[in-house]
N, C-alpha and C positions, 0 to 999 in steps of 0.2 A: 754675564749679565750683573749689572751693578746692583747690589743689595742696598735698602734703605740706610742700613747702618753705615756702609762705606760712603754714602752720598753725604751723610752728616760729618763724617771724618774730613771728607774733601771740603766740605763747607768750611769746617773749622781751620783749614789750612789756606785758603783762597778767598781774599777779600773780594778780588773780583767775580767770583761764582756766588758768594753770598749778595752782591748787588745785583747780577743778573737774574738770580732765582727770586729775589725781591721784585724786580722790573716784571718778569715773566708771570708771577703769581698775581700783580698788579694788572696786567693786561687780561687774564683770565678773569678777575674780578669784575673788571669794566665791561668785559663781553657779558657776563651773566647779569650785570646792571643794566646794561643799554640794550643788547639784543635779545636777551630771553625775553622781555615783555612783549615783543612781537608774536610769540607763541601763543599768548592768552589773550591778545587784543580782542579777537572776534567773540570769544565766549563771554567777556566782560562787557562788550558794546551791545550784545544781545540779551543782557541781562540773565545769562543761563547760571552764573556764578558770581558771587561778590568778589570784588578786586583783592582783597586779603586772601580769601580761600584760594583764588586762581594763581595767586604768587606762591601760596605754600605749595600747591600742587605742581606749577611749573618747577619750583626748586626741587621737589622729590624726583620728578622725571628726568630733569636735566642730569641729576646725579646718575640715574639709572641709564641713560643714554650714553654718557661717557663710558661707563664701566661696561656694559654688556657689548654694545656695538664694537668697540675696540678690542674685545677679547675674540670677537668672531672675525672681523676684518680690520687690518690697520692700515689699508692702502692710502687713505687720505693723509694719515700722519707721514708715511713714507714720501708722498709728493711734497709736502712742506717741508720736510727734514733734507731734501734733496734740492729745493728751488733755488738756492743761491750758492755761489763760490766765494767765499772769504779769503781764499789764498792758503798759502803753506805756513804762515805765521799765525799760530794757534792764540798766541797773547793779543795780537793786534786784531785778528779776527773776533775775538771775545769782546773787546771794546768797541768794534764796530757793530757787533750785535746789539750790545746794550745801548747804543745811540739810536739805533733803528726801533727798538722797543720804547725808548723814550717818546720818540716821534709818534709812536701809535697811542700811547697813554695820552699824549696832549691833543691829539686829532680826536679821541674818543670822547675826552671830556667836554670838549667843546661842542661836539654833536650832541651829547646828553643835555647840556645846558640850553641849547636852543631847541631841544625836542625833536632832533632830525633823526629819523631811523636809517642812519647812514651804515654800511655793511663793515663790520669789525673785520671779517675775512679778508675783504678788498684791502683794508688799513694794514692788516697784519702782513699780507703778501707784498704790498707796495713799500711799506717801511723798510722790511727786510731786504727787499730787493734794491732800494735806494741804498741802503748802507754798504751792501756787497758792491755796487758799482762805484761807490766813493772809494773804497779801500782797493778796489782792482783797478780805478782809473779808467772804466770803461764797460761796454757791454759783457765783457768776458765774466762779470760779476754775477750773471744769471745764467740758470741752466735753461736754454730754449726748449728743451723737450718736456720739462715740467711746466714750463709756463704755457705750452699749447692745452695742456689741461685745464690751466686757469682760464684760458680765453674761451675754451669750450664751455667751462662751467659758466662763464659769465654770459655766454649767449643762451645757454639752458636755463638759466634763472631767470632770465627775462621771458622767454618763449614757454617754457613748459609748465610753468605755474598758471600763466593766463589761460593756456589751452585746457589744461586738466581741469581748472576750476569752472571753465565755461561748459565742458563736456559733463561733468559730474552734476551740476546744477541742472543742466537741461535734462539728465537722464531722471534724477529725482522729481522734478517737475511732470515729467511724462508718467511715470510709476505712480504718482499721487495726484493726477489730473482728475479723477473722479472720486477722491476721497474727501470728506469733510475737513478743511484746514485745521479747525478748531480740535479735532480728534488727534491730529498728528503732532501738534505742539508739544505735548509731554514727552513723546519719543525723540524728536529733534533736539529738545532741551539737553536729555540724557546723551545723545549722540553728539551734541556740541560739545559736553565735557569731555566725554572720550577722546574726541578728535583733537580738542585742546591740549589733552595730556599726551597724546601721541605725537604732535607737533613739537612740545616740549622736549620729549624724548629725543626726536630727530635733531633737533638744535643743538642738545647735549652731544649726540653721535658726530654731527658733522664738525661743529666748532672745538668741541673737546680735542678731537683728533688734531686739529691743526695746531693747537697750542703745545699738545704733546710732542708732536714733530719738532718744533721749535725747541722745546725744554731738553729734548735729547741731544739736538744739535749743540747747545749749550753745554751740557754735560760733557760730551765728546771734546769739544775746543777746549775746555777747562782740564781735561786730561792730555791735551797735546795732540788729540786725533783730528785731522783736517780733511782727510779724504771720505767722501761720502759712499756709505755701502748699505747693506741690508741692515734693518734695525731690529731690535728685540725690546719689547717694551715691558718694563717692569711693572707688576701689578701694584706696587707702592705708588708708582707715578700716576697710574690710573685713577687710584684712591684721592691721591693729594688734588689733581687736577679737578676731579669731580666735587669735591668737598668745596673748593675755592669758587668754582663756577656756580655751585649751590648757593653759597653764602652772597654772592653777587645778585643771583636772581632774587633772594630773599629781602634784599633791600627795596625792590621795586623798580619802578621806572613808569610811573602814571602818565608822564607828560608823552611818552612814545606810544603807550597803550591808546591815549586819546587821538593821536594823529593817525595811527594806523587803524585802530578799530572803530573810531567816531566820526572822523571828519572826511575820510575818502569815500566811503559807501556806507549808505544805511542799509542793515541787513536785518532778516528776519533769522531765526534759528537754524532754520534748513540751508540757509545761504551761508551762515557762519561754519555749520557743519561741513558743507561742500568745500569751502575755502580751506580749512583744516585738513580735512582727508586728501584734498589735491595737493597741498603743500608738503605734508608728511609723506605721503606715497612717493611724491617726487623725490624728496630728500633721501629717502630709503635707497631707490635704485641708483641715484648718483653717489652716495656712500659706499654701496656694495661694489660700484664700478671704478671707485677710487677717484672720481671727479670732485675737487673742492668747489663747491657752489656757494652762493651767498644765502643763508637762511632768511636774511630779510628781504632779498629780492624774490625769492620763491614765494614766501607768504604774501607780499603787497601784490605781486602780479596775479597771485590766485585770487585775492580779494577783487582785483580789477576784472579779472575773468568771470567772477561770479556777478559783479555788477553789471557787466555788458551782456551777460546773457539774456536781461530782459530787454534793455536799451542801451545805448552807449552814453545817453545823457545822465543815467544813474551814478557815473563815476564822476567824482569831482576832480576834474582834470588839472586844476591849478595845483591841487596838493600833489596829484601825480607828476606834475610838471617840477615841482620843488624837489619831489624825492629822486627823481632822474637825475636833475642837476647835481644833488648831493652825491649820487652814486658817480657819476660822471667826473665830479670833482676829487672824488676820495684818491684814485689812482695816482694823478699827478700831484696832488697836495701832500699826500703820505710819503710819495717817492721822493719829493724835493725835501720835506723835512727830515726824512731819513738820511738824505745824502748830505744836507747841511749839517745835522747834528753829529753824523759821524765825522765829518771834516773838522768841525769844533772839537770833538772828543779826541781824536788823533792829534791834533795840534796840542791839546792841554796835557793829555796822558802818555804820548809816545816820545 
């Protein structure tokens, strides 16, 4: 297992590794910046916690999520580590991976600028896969077995959040049917803060592992290792990824908080708590099973399920339509960007 000292020595001897490390850390930073606000959108919109305090809370629990869950199970990292095949030339593969990461950063910044809660997970998978297809000149650049997990995660992230959000809301309403609503408000406000923290924790757990898997791939390629195998994640790498994602989260993302938590569905504290409990529990199950899912999709579909538990008209379907369009566009857009940037990089640097 590579020590932090050995990694620093490798950095000092490899300009390419320096560049790709900066790119990966940039992608992690952007993820914390653009994706993490989804975790706290509901508790802010229901006024259970102020935006600044919510962002601090999300930053802390993102850090813990990356660290704790990766120590327990690293199956999501293993999936991302093996999702693409960059060929036997490690130097060319490293250049292609750089190009794929550049495409991801470009897409993420555009999404943030327009306040679109697009999925960084989808962008990462599509950008890296597009780069691998470019260097391999065909579909042989992707690992179809790992892509099956991605497609499963795509289906789950759309369905599971909605269904669990709907059911938890119905259950809470049934339990509290004969209780004065005013008496339940303090409890649900506290539950909302707790569930928001758990959602931030699981965001770190899911998305943090994805970037750790790609980081490990870059380290291996820089050492001339091209064959995907079992992985061992150094503790220092968990810390580095946790800290960078935490810093990104601390920057904020109020545009996305507004879109997810305020525009899509108007919620009361118990509904916000239902959405967060549904999404965090769904993410926990998927993470332990090693299925990479979109934290953005799970959260937003959970909110939709909560709104639909009363009546379908409670959901602002125009906002939902725009989100789904963004999700659908992300795979081909990032895949094409990854392909094109790789083609350009290979022409320039090979």
